[in-house]
MARBA-3410 file (N, C-alpha, C, O; in Angstrom, 1 decimal):
153
-9.1,-17.9,-34.9,-7.9,-18.6,-34.5,-8.0,-20.1,-34.7,-9.0,-20.7,-34.5 ~ -6.9,-20.7,-35.1,-6.9,-22.1,-35.4,-6.6,-22.8,-34.1,-5.8,-22.4,-33.3 ~ -7.3,-24.0,-33.9,-7.0,-24.7,-32.7,-5.9,-25.7,-32.9,-5.8,-26.3,-34.0 ~ -5.1,-25.9,-31.9,-4.0,-26.8,-32.1,-4.5,-28.2,-31.8,-5.0,-28.5,-30.7 ~ -4.3,-29.1,-32.7,-4.7,-30.5,-32.6,-3.6,-31.3,-33.0,-2.6,-30.8,-33.6
-3.7,-32.6,-32.8,-2.6,-33.5,-33.3,-3.2,-34.7,-33.9,-4.4,-35.1,-33.7 ~ -2.5,-35.4,-34.7,-2.9,-36.6,-35.4,-2.7,-37.8,-34.5,-3.2,-38.9,-34.8 ~ -1.9,-37.6,-33.4,-1.6,-38.8,-32.5,-2.9,-39.1,-31.8,-3.6,-38.2,-31.2 ~ -3.2,-40.3,-31.7,-4.4,-40.8,-31.0,-4.0,-41.8,-30.0,-3.0,-42.6,-30.2 ~ -4.7,-41.9,-28.9,-4.5,-42.9,-27.9,-5.8,-43.7,-27.9,-6.9,-43.2,-27.7
-5.7,-44.9,-28.1,-6.8,-45.9,-28.2,-7.7,-45.4,-29.3,-7.3,-44.8,-30.3 ~ -9.0,-45.7,-29.1,-10.0,-45.4,-30.1,-10.7,-44.1,-29.8,-11.6,-43.6,-30.6 ~ -10.4,-43.5,-28.6,-11.1,-42.3,-28.2,-10.7,-41.0,-28.9,-11.4,-40.0,-28.8 ~ -9.6,-41.1,-29.6,-9.0,-39.9,-30.4,-8.8,-38.7,-29.4,-9.3,-37.6,-29.7 ~ -8.1,-39.0,-28.4,-7.8,-37.9,-27.4,-6.6,-37.0,-28.0,-5.8,-37.5,-28.7
-6.6,-35.8,-27.6,-5.6,-34.8,-28.1,-4.4,-35.0,-27.2,-4.5,-35.1,-26.0 ~ -3.3,-35.0,-27.9,-2.0,-35.1,-27.2,-1.8,-33.8,-26.4,-1.8,-32.7,-26.9 ~ -1.7,-33.9,-25.0,-1.7,-32.7,-24.2,-0.4,-31.9,-24.3,-0.4,-30.7,-24.0 ~ 0.6,-32.5,-24.8,1.9,-31.7,-25.0,1.8,-30.7,-26.1,2.5,-29.7,-26.1 ~ 0.8,-30.9,-27.0,0.7,-29.9,-28.1,-0.7,-29.2,-28.1,-1.0,-28.5,-29.1
-1.4,-29.4,-27.0,-2.7,-28.7,-26.9,-2.6,-27.2,-26.6,-1.5,-26.8,-26.3 ~ -3.6,-26.5,-26.8,-3.6,-25.0,-26.5,-3.3,-24.8,-25.1,-3.7,-25.5,-24.2 ~ -2.4,-23.8,-24.8,-2.1,-23.6,-23.4,-3.3,-23.1,-22.6,-4.1,-22.3,-23.1 ~ -3.4,-23.5,-21.4,-4.4,-23.1,-20.5,-3.9,-22.0,-19.5,-2.7,-21.9,-19.3 ~ -4.9,-21.3,-19.0,-4.5,-20.2,-18.1,-4.2,-20.9,-16.7,-5.1,-21.5,-16.2
-3.0,-20.7,-16.2,-2.7,-21.3,-14.9,-3.4,-20.6,-13.8,-3.7,-19.4,-13.8 ~ -3.7,-21.3,-12.7,-4.3,-20.8,-11.6,-3.2,-19.9,-10.9,-2.1,-20.2,-10.9 ~ -3.7,-18.8,-10.2,-2.7,-17.9,-9.6,-2.0,-18.7,-8.4,-2.6,-19.4,-7.7 ~ -0.7,-18.4,-8.3,0.0,-19.1,-7.2,-0.4,-18.6,-5.9,-0.5,-19.4,-4.9 ~ -0.8,-17.4,-5.8,-1.3,-16.8,-4.5,-2.7,-16.2,-4.7,-2.8,-15.1,-5.2
-3.7,-17.0,-4.4,-5.1,-16.6,-4.6,-5.4,-15.4,-3.8,-5.0,-15.3,-2.6 ~ -6.2,-14.5,-4.3,-6.7,-13.3,-3.6,-7.7,-13.6,-2.6,-8.8,-14.2,-3.0 ~ -7.5,-13.3,-1.3,-8.4,-13.6,-0.3,-9.0,-12.3,0.3,-8.5,-11.2,0.0 ~ -10.0,-12.5,1.1,-10.6,-11.3,1.8,-9.6,-10.6,2.6,-9.5,-9.3,2.6 ~ -8.8,-11.3,3.3,-7.8,-10.8,4.2,-6.7,-10.0,3.4,-6.2,-9.0,3.9
-6.4,-10.4,2.2,-5.5,-9.8,1.4,-6.0,-8.4,0.9,-5.2,-7.6,0.5 ~ -7.3,-8.2,1.0,-7.8,-6.9,0.6,-8.0,-6.0,1.9,-7.7,-4.8,1.8 ~ -8.5,-6.7,2.9,-8.8,-5.9,4.2,-7.6,-5.5,4.9,-7.5,-4.3,5.3 ~ -6.5,-6.3,5.0,-5.3,-6.0,5.7,-4.6,-4.7,5.2,-4.3,-3.9,6.0 ~ -4.4,-4.6,3.9,-3.8,-3.3,3.5,-4.6,-2.1,3.7,-4.1,-1.0,3.9
-6.0,-2.2,3.6,-6.8,-1.1,3.8,-6.8,-0.6,5.2,-6.7,0.6,5.5 ~ -6.9,-1.6,6.1,-6.8,-1.3,7.6,-5.4,-0.7,7.9,-5.2,0.2,8.7 ~ -4.4,-1.3,7.3,-3.0,-0.9,7.5,-2.8,0.5,7.0,-2.0,1.3,7.5 ~ -3.5,0.9,5.9,-3.3,2.3,5.4,-4.1,3.3,6.3,-3.6,4.3,6.7 ~ -5.3,2.9,6.7,-6.1,3.8,7.6,-5.5,4.0,9.0,-5.4,5.1,9.5
-5.0,2.9,9.6,-4.4,2.9,10.9,-3.0,2.4,10.7,-2.8,1.2,10.5 ~ -2.0,3.2,10.8,-0.6,2.7,10.6,-0.3,1.5,11.5,-0.5,1.5,12.7 ~ 0.1,0.4,10.9,0.5,-0.8,11.6,-0.8,-1.7,11.8,-0.6,-2.8,12.3 ~ -2.0,-1.2,11.5,-3.2,-2.0,11.8,-3.3,-3.3,11.0,-3.8,-4.2,11.4 ~ -2.8,-3.2,9.7,-2.8,-4.4,8.9,-2.0,-5.5,9.5,-2.4,-6.7,9.4
-0.8,-5.2,10.0,0.1,-6.2,10.6,-0.5,-6.7,11.9,-0.5,-7.9,12.2 ~ -1.2,-5.8,12.7,-1.8,-6.3,13.9,-3.0,-7.2,13.6,-3.2,-8.2,14.3 ~ -3.7,-6.9,12.6,-4.8,-7.7,12.1,-4.3,-9.1,11.7,-5.0,-10.1,11.9 ~ -3.1,-9.2,11.1,-2.5,-10.5,10.7,-1.7,-11.1,11.8,-1.0,-12.1,11.5 ~ -1.9,-10.6,13.0,-1.2,-11.2,14.2,0.3,-11.1,14.2,1.0,-11.9,14.7
0.8,-10.0,13.5,2.2,-9.7,13.5,2.3,-8.5,14.5,2.6,-7.3,14.0 ~ 2.1,-8.7,15.8,2.0,-7.6,16.7,3.2,-6.8,16.9,3.1,-5.5,16.9 ~ 4.4,-7.4,16.9,5.6,-6.6,17.1,5.8,-5.6,15.9,6.1,-4.5,16.1 ~ 5.7,-6.2,14.7,5.9,-5.3,13.5,4.8,-4.3,13.4,5.1,-3.1,13.1 ~ 3.6,-4.6,13.8,2.5,-3.6,13.7,2.7,-2.5,14.7,2.5,-1.3,14.3
3.1,-2.8,15.9,3.3,-1.8,16.9,4.5,-0.9,16.5,4.5,0.3,16.7 ~ 5.5,-1.5,16.0,6.7,-0.8,15.6,6.3,0.2,14.5,6.8,1.4,14.5 ~ 5.6,-0.2,13.5,5.1,0.6,12.4,4.2,1.7,12.9,4.3,2.9,12.5 ~ 3.3,1.4,13.9,2.4,2.4,14.4,3.2,3.5,15.1,3.0,4.7,14.9 ~ 4.2,3.1,16.0,5.0,4.1,16.7,5.8,4.9,15.7,5.9,6.1,15.9
6.4,4.3,14.7,7.3,5.0,13.8,6.5,6.0,12.9,6.9,7.2,12.8 ~ 5.4,5.6,12.4,4.6,6.5,11.5,4.0,7.7,12.3,4.1,8.8,11.9 ~ 3.4,7.3,13.5,2.8,8.4,14.3,3.9,9.3,14.8,3.7,10.6,14.9 ~ 5.1,8.8,15.2,6.1,9.7,15.7,6.6,10.6,14.6,6.8,11.8,14.8 ~ 6.8,10.1,13.4,7.3,10.9,12.3,6.2,12.0,12.0,6.6,13.1,11.7
5.0,11.6,12.0,3.9,12.6,11.7,3.9,13.7,12.8,3.7,14.8,12.4 ~ 3.9,13.3,14.0,3.9,14.3,15.1,5.1,15.2,15.1,5.0,16.4,15.4 ~ 6.3,14.6,14.8,7.5,15.4,14.7,7.4,16.4,13.6,7.7,17.6,13.7 ~ 6.8,16.0,12.5,6.6,16.9,11.3,5.7,18.0,11.7,5.9,19.2,11.3 ~ 4.6,17.7,12.4,3.7,18.8,12.8,4.3,19.7,13.8,4.1,20.9,13.8
5.1,19.1,14.7,5.8,19.9,15.7,6.8,20.9,15.1,7.1,21.9,15.7 ~ 7.3,20.5,14.0,8.3,21.4,13.3,7.6,22.4,12.3,8.2,23.0,11.5 ~ 6.3,22.5,12.5,5.4,23.3,11.7,5.4,23.0,10.2,5.4,23.8,9.3 ~ 5.4,21.7,9.9,5.4,21.2,8.6,4.0,21.4,8.0,3.0,21.4,8.7 ~ 4.0,21.5,6.7,2.8,21.9,5.9,2.1,20.6,5.5,2.7,19.6,5.0
0.8,20.5,5.7,-0.1,19.4,5.2,-0.6,19.8,3.9,-1.3,20.9,3.7 ~ -0.4,19.0,2.8,-0.8,19.4,1.5,-2.3,19.1,1.3,-2.8,18.1,1.9 ~ -3.0,19.9,0.6,-4.4,19.7,0.2,-4.5,19.2,-1.2,-3.6,19.5,-2.0 ~ -5.6,18.5,-1.5,-5.7,18.1,-2.9,-5.9,19.3,-3.9,-6.7,20.2,-3.6 ~ -5.1,19.2,-4.9,-5.2,20.3,-6.0,-4.7,19.7,-7.3,-4.1,18.7,-7.3
-5.0,20.4,-8.3,-4.5,20.0,-9.6,-3.5,20.9,-10.2,-3.3,20.9,-11.4 ~ -2.8,21.6,-9.3,-1.8,22.6,-9.8,-0.4,22.0,-10.0,-0.2,21.1,-10.9 ~ 0.5,22.5,-9.2,1.9,22.1,-9.4,2.2,20.6,-9.1,1.5,20.0,-8.2 ~ 3.0,20.0,-9.9,3.3,18.5,-9.7,3.9,18.2,-8.4,3.6,17.2,-7.8 ~ 4.7,19.1,-7.8,5.3,18.8,-6.5,4.2,18.9,-5.4,4.3,18.2,-4.4
3.2,19.8,-5.6,2.1,19.8,-4.6,1.3,18.5,-4.7,0.8,18.0,-3.7 ~ 1.1,18.0,-5.9,0.3,16.8,-6.0,1.1,15.6,-5.4,0.5,14.8,-4.7 ~ 2.4,15.5,-5.6,3.2,14.5,-5.0,3.2,14.6,-3.5,3.2,13.6,-2.8 ~ 3.3,15.8,-3.0,3.3,16.1,-1.6,1.9,15.6,-1.0,1.9,15.0,0.1 ~ 0.8,15.9,-1.7,-0.5,15.4,-1.3,-0.5,13.9,-1.2,-1.1,13.3,-0.2
0.0,13.2,-2.2,0.0,11.7,-2.2,0.8,11.2,-1.1,0.3,10.3,-0.4 ~ 1.9,11.8,-0.8,2.7,11.4,0.4,2.0,11.6,1.7,2.0,10.7,2.6 ~ 1.3,12.8,1.8,0.6,13.1,3.1,-0.6,12.1,3.3,-0.9,11.7,4.4 ~ -1.3,11.9,2.2,-2.5,11.0,2.3,-2.1,9.6,2.7,-3.0,8.9,3.2 ~ -0.9,9.2,2.5,-0.4,7.9,2.9,-0.5,7.7,4.4,-0.5,6.5,4.8
-0.6,8.7,5.1,-0.7,8.6,6.6,-2.1,8.1,7.1,-2.2,7.8,8.2 ~ -3.0,8.0,6.1,-4.3,7.5,6.5,-5.1,8.4,7.4,-5.3,9.6,7.1 ~ -5.6,7.9,8.5,-6.4,8.6,9.4,-5.7,9.8,10.0,-6.3,10.8,10.4 ~ -4.4,9.7,10.2,-3.6,10.9,10.7,-3.8,12.1,9.8,-3.9,13.2,10.2 ~ -3.8,11.9,8.5,-4.0,13.0,7.5,-5.3,13.6,7.6,-5.5,14.8,7.7
-6.4,12.7,7.7,-7.7,13.3,7.8,-8.0,14.0,9.1,-8.7,15.0,9.2 ~ -7.4,13.5,10.2,-7.4,14.1,11.5,-6.8,15.5,11.5,-7.3,16.5,12.0 ~ -5.6,15.6,10.8,-4.9,16.8,10.7,-5.7,17.8,9.9,-5.7,19.0,10.2 ~ -6.3,17.4,8.8,-7.1,18.3,8.0,-8.4,18.8,8.8,-8.7,19.9,8.7 ~ -9.0,17.9,9.5,-10.2,18.3,10.3,-9.8,19.3,11.4,-10.6,20.2,11.6
-8.7,19.0,12.1,-8.3,19.9,13.2,-7.5,21.1,12.7,-7.1,21.9,13.5 ~ -7.4,21.2,11.4,-6.7,22.3,10.8,-5.2,22.5,11.3,-4.7,23.6,11.5 ~ -4.6,21.3,11.4,-3.1,21.3,11.8,-2.3,21.4,10.5,-2.8,21.0,9.4 ~ -1.1,21.9,10.5,-0.2,21.9,9.4,-0.7,22.9,8.3,-0.4,22.7,7.1 ~ -1.4,23.9,8.7,-1.9,24.8,7.7,-1.1,26.1,7.8,-1.5,27.1,7.2
0.1,26.1,8.4,0.9,27.2,8.6,1.9,27.3,7.4,2.5,26.3,7.0 ~ 2.1,28.5,6.9,3.0,28.7,5.8,4.3,29.4,6.4,4.6,30.5,6.2 ~ 5.0,28.6,7.1,6.2,29.0,7.8,7.4,29.0,6.7,7.5,28.1,5.9 ~ 8.2,30.0,6.8,9.4,30.1,5.9,10.7,29.9,6.6,11.5,30.8,6.6 ~ 10.8,28.8,7.3,12.1,28.5,7.9,12.5,27.1,7.6,11.8,26.3,7.1
13.8,26.8,7.9,14.3,25.5,7.6,13.6,24.3,8.3,13.4,23.3,7.8 ~ 13.2,24.6,9.6,12.6,23.6,10.4,11.2,23.2,9.7,10.9,22.0,9.7 ~ 10.5,24.1,9.2,9.2,23.9,8.6,9.4,23.0,7.3,8.6,22.1,7.0 ~ 10.5,23.2,6.6,10.8,22.4,5.4,11.1,21.0,5.8,10.6,20.1,5.1 ~ 11.8,20.8,6.9,12.1,19.5,7.3,10.8,18.8,7.9,10.6,17.6,7.7
10.0,19.6,8.5,8.7,19.1,9.1,7.8,18.6,7.9,7.2,17.5,8.1 ~ 7.8,19.3,6.8,7.0,18.9,5.7,7.5,17.6,5.1,6.8,16.7,4.8 ~ 8.8,17.4,5.1,9.5,16.2,4.7,9.1,15.0,5.6,8.9,13.9,5.2 ~ 9.1,15.3,6.9,8.8,14.2,7.9,7.3,13.8,7.6,7.0,12.6,7.7 ~ 6.4,14.7,7.4,5.0,14.3,7.1,4.9,13.5,5.9,4.1,12.5,5.9
5.6,13.9,4.8,5.5,13.1,3.6,6.1,11.7,3.7,5.5,10.7,3.3 ~ 7.2,11.6,4.4,7.9,10.3,4.5,7.1,9.4,5.4,7.1,8.2,5.3 ~ 6.4,10.0,6.4,5.5,9.2,7.3,4.5,8.5,6.4,4.1,7.3,6.6 ~ 3.9,9.2,5.5,2.9,8.7,4.6,3.4,7.6,3.7,2.8,6.6,3.5 ~ 4.6,7.9,3.1,5.2,6.9,2.2,5.6,5.6,3.0,5.4,4.5,2.4
6.1,5.7,4.2,6.4,4.6,5.0,5.1,3.8,5.2,5.1,2.5,5.2 ~ 4.0,4.4,5.5,2.7,3.8,5.7,2.2,3.0,4.5,1.7,2.0,4.5 ~ 2.4,3.6,3.3,2.1,2.9,2.0,2.9,1.6,1.9,2.3,0.6,1.5 ~ 4.2,1.7,2.2,5.0,0.5,2.1,4.6,-0.5,3.1,4.6,-1.7,2.8 ~ 4.2,-0.1,4.3,3.7,-1.0,5.3,2.4,-1.7,4.9,2.2,-2.9,5.2
1.5,-0.9,4.2,0.2,-1.5,3.7,0.5,-2.6,2.7,-0.1,-3.6,2.6 ~ 1.5,-2.3,1.8,1.8,-3.3,0.7,2.5,-4.5,1.4,2.2,-5.6,0.9 ~ 3.2,-4.3,2.4,3.8,-5.4,3.2,2.7,-6.3,3.8,2.8,-7.5,3.8 ~ 1.7,-5.7,4.4,0.6,-6.4,5.0,-0.2,-7.2,3.9,-0.6,-8.3,4.1 ~ -0.3,-6.6,2.7,-0.9,-7.3,1.6,-0.1,-8.6,1.2,-0.7,-9.7,1.0
1.2,-8.5,1.1,2.1,-9.6,0.8,2.0,-10.7,1.9,2.1,-11.9,1.5 ~ 2.0,-10.3,3.1,1.9,-11.3,4.2,0.5,-12.0,4.1,0.5,-13.2,4.3 ~ -0.6,-11.3,3.8,-1.9,-11.9,3.8,-2.0,-12.8,2.6,-2.7,-13.8,2.7 ~ -1.3,-12.6,1.5,-1.3,-13.5,0.3,-0.4,-14.7,0.6,-0.7,-15.7,-0.1 ~ 0.5,-14.6,1.5,1.4,-15.8,1.8,2.7,-15.7,1.0,3.5,-16.6,1.1
2.9,-14.5,0.4,4.2,-14.3,-0.3,5.4,-14.1,0.6,6.5,-14.3,0.3 ~ 5.0,-13.6,1.8,6.1,-13.3,2.8,5.7,-13.9,4.1,4.6,-13.9,4.6 ~ 6.7,-14.5,4.8,6.4,-15.2,6.1,6.2,-14.2,7.2,5.9,-14.6,8.3
END
């Protein structure tokens, strides 16, 4: 690659005209900090935990109550907890949604909750509640990441 130089000189030092010099890599506007990594991980594992860690107590408690309530309502409606598999694409997407609940998902798998294959409308709605609880928690973890970076007040 050819380097961009200029014939313009300033004094006898032969300095390069900065307006025509090779572009430099700009520093990131929002530098990655430890808290920007830890907050979303804690927020994924414990719903609302990332916000509480960042001292956004009201938002964190609201997220905790919302995700846990949706998860428990889904289990109460006999919703199915998806297991990891490589089969049907809808099962894979259901698993990704369920895993979004963090520790609630792992607790449900350990306690063998949501392992019922019920064939009624309530169970189908329960499955949806479980998936949406996980997806809401993913969004909350991303929000905690943006707050920790300083992109969001």
